[in-house]
N, C-alpha and C positions, 0 to 999 in steps of 0.2 A: 273471798269470804263466801260467796254464793256456791263456789265449787266445793269448799269445805263442808258447808251445810248439806249439799247434795250427797256427798260421800257419807256423811254421818247418818243421814236419813236412810240411805241405801243399806248401810250396815245394820241399822235397827230393823229394817224390813226383812233382811236376810235371817236374822236371829229369830224374829217372830215366826217366819215361815218354816222354821225347823221343827215346830211342834204340830202334831196333827189336829184337825178339827175334832171337837168332842161330839161324835155321832154314835148311833147305836152300834155300828161296826167297831168303833173304838172300844166300847165297853165289852163287846164279845171277845175281841182279840185280847184285851187286857185280862179277862177272866181265864181265857185259855192259856196265856203265858204264865199266870200264877200257878195253875195246875201243872203245866209242863215243867216249870222250874222246880216245883216240889218233887215230882216223880222222877225227873231226870237226875236231880241231885242224889236221890236215893239209889238210882240205877248206877251212877258213878261210884257211890260209896260201896255198893255190893260187888262191883266188878273190878275196881282198882284199889290200890292202897291209898290211904288218906292223903299222904304228901303229894302223890302224883295227881290225884283228882283235884286237890286244892290248887296245885300249880297250874293245871290246865284251865281251870275255871278263872283263876286270877289273870292269866295271860289273855284269855278270851275276853274278859271284862275290860281289861286295859285297852285292848285293840278296839273293841266296840266303842268305848268312851272317846278314844282318839278320833275315830271316824266320825262320831256324832258331833264333837266339838269342832272338828275341822270342816265339816260340811257347811256350805254357804246357804243352804235352804233345807226344808224338810224333805228327806229322802225316806220313803216308807221302810225299805228293807234295813237301812242303817238304824233308824229310830227303833224299830221293833226288835232288831238284833240286840241292841243295847238293853232294852227292857227284858228280853229273855235272859241275857247274861246277868243282869242285876237280880232277876228272879232266882236263878240257880245259886248265885253267890249269897243272896239273902237267906236262902234255905240252909245252905251249908254253914253259914255263920251262926244262925240261930241253933242249928243242931250241934255245933261245936260247944256252944255254951251249955247246952242241955246234956249232951251225951258224953263229951270229952271232959269238960270242966265241972260237970255235975252241978251247975247253977240251977236252982229251982225255976221252973217255968214261970211262976208268978213273979219271981225277981227279974228275970230277963224281960218278960212282958212289960213290967213296970218301968224297967230301964229304957226300953225302946220307946215307950210312951213319953217319958221324960225327955229323951233325946229329940223326939219329934216336936215336942212343945218348945224346946230350946231353939231348934232350927226355925220354926215358925216365928218365934219372937225375934230372933236375929234378922230373919228375912224381912219382917215387917218394919223393924227398927231402921233398917238401912234403906229399904225400898218403898215403904208405906203402902204396899200392895202385895197380896198373895195370889192374885189371879193368874191362871195359866194362859189367859188371853193377852196378858201384858208382859210377856217375857221379852223385854226389849233391850236388855243389856247382858253382857257376858256374866256379870255377877248374879243376875236373876236366874240365868241358865244354870249356874253352879248350884244355887239354892234349890232349884227345881230337881236336879238329879240327886242331891243329897236327901231331899225329901222322899224321892222315889225309892232310893236305897233303903232308907229307914222303914218305910211302909212295908216293904217286902219282908224284912227281918221281923218287924212287929207282927205282921199278919201270920207268919209261920209260927211264932211263939204263941200267939193268941189262939190259933186254931188247935195246936197241940194241947194248950191249957184246957180248952173246953172239952176236947175229945178224951183226953187222958186223965187230967187232974180232976175235972168236974164229972168225969165218967159219963159224958153224954154219948160217946161214940162218934165216929167220923160222919156217918150219914145224918144223924140228928144235928150235928154241929153244922153241916152244910145247909140244912134247912133253916137253922137259927140265923146263919149269916145271910141267907137269901132273904129272910124277913127283914133283917137289919139294913141290908143294902137298899131295900125298897122304901125305907122310911124317908131318906132325904129326897128321893124322887117324888114321893107323894107330898111331902111337906113343902118342897120347892114349887111344885105345880099348883097346889091348891091352898097352901097356907103361908106363902110368902117367905119361906126360909131363905136366908142369905145364900146367894148363888155359890160363892167361894167356899163357905162352910159345907154346903151340900155336896159340892164336887169332892172335896178332900175326904169327907166322911165316907162317901161311896167308894172313893179310890182305895182307901185303907181296907174297907170291907171286902173288896174283890179278892184280896190275897187269901184270907182264911176261907172264903167261899170256894175258890177254885182248888185250894190245897186240900180242904176237907173232903170234897167229892172225889178227887183223884186218889187220895189215900184210901178211901172206901172202895174204890175200884181195884186197886192193885194189891193192897196188903193181904197176905194169906192167913188171916186170923178169923175167929168167929165174929160174925156181924159184918164182915167185908167180903167182897166178891173174889179176891185173890187172883185177878187176871194177870198179874205180873207187872213190874215196873218197866221192863223193856217194851212190851207191846203197847202199853198205854203211852209211853214216851213217844214211840213211833207214830201212833195215830194222832196225837196232839200236834206233833211237829208237822205232819202232812197237812192237817187242817190249817194251822197257822201260816204255813208257806203258801197255801192256796189263797187265803184271805189277803195276805200281804201282797201276793202276786196281783190280785184284783185291784188293790189300792195303788200298786205301782202303775198298772195300765191306765187307771183312772187319772193318776197324777200326770203321766206323760201326755195323755189326751188334753188335760186341763192346761198344761204348760204350752202345748202346741197351739191351743185356742187363743191363749193370751198373746203368743208371738204373732199370730195372724192378725189379731185385733190391733196390736201395736203397729204392725206394718201398715195396716189400713188407715190408722189414725195419722201416720206421718206422710201418707200420700196426698 
């Protein structure tokens, strides 16, 4: 019985450790991945046929998810690869609804909001907790990634809605979402906002924030800089790789420290 309890505890710890700590570098990479997913999806759409682009992204997402769910602990490059692939997939999915199926942005945005509410309700009904610091079962991990997928699609549709339908433009939309993402941070720090609500509100806002600014950088229209989706994709990819590389080195150092401390404890 003690052995069974020990194995169960070990499995729970392994799943918990598969998610990164929520630090400033987490939010920086998260915003960068949202922008990178947006612009790289547009790059694929402009250089490949849609079926080929969709197939490549689908295969990449499937591989990333298999790696993430198979990992025994948090591995920075696997986790952030999965986030990037979800970001690209979410952009393409939202764009399909808008551009291919001609579903109005207000309808798709509302649909993604409803889907997100349903996921949260189901998650809470089954697990009684929506905290990312309490992902201690496989089912919670599934709910976590379902939430992440929907937030990317929702953010894409929402960003396009404010920029195009409300005619704010991409740069003003980016400013708007920068203000909105600051609200939960301020309210949590000084006004006691619920930590879980503050996290997910900010998490959802990172998508239209990053996407709006990258669209402003690359789109060759009036009001945008027109730098091209290829160069912007490359620059964001390099920055993300550098930051994830830093996290990987830090993770290896931390694991080595824990091993040494464990050996010293058993001596």
